[in-house]
C-alpha positions, 0 to 999 in steps of 0.5 A: 644819880648817886654813885651808889645808885649807879652801881646797882640796877633797880631792884638790887641791893641798893633798894629794899624790896619785898617779894614772895620767897616761898610757899610753905605748908603748915602741919597739924601742929602749926609748924612751918619749914622755911626753905634752906636757901632762904634761911641761908640768905637771911642768916637764920640759924637754929635757935634764932628768934623771929617775931611774927608781925601781922597786918589786918584788913577789914578786921581779918589778918591778911599778912604775916611777916617774920622779922629777926628779933635783933632787927625788930629791936633795932627798929624799935630803939631807932624809933623810940630813942629820940622820944626817950632822950627828950624825957631825960 
């Protein structure tokens, strides 16, 4: 076991995980409010941009995730960077 893994029990900071953080309602204008505690933990501030990413199953949207645009950009750059460098 690595030193990093030994410092963090399973399901903690050294491992990524997904979980239900909150249940939110959508109002008549299609707006939702993310709970303050979640916004604080995710460092989401007023004016931040979030990308809504959907997953489909059997032709129907089954999941919607919100990703900070800065994180989405880094992920895309990390994925496409090697491809673009080969084109030079």
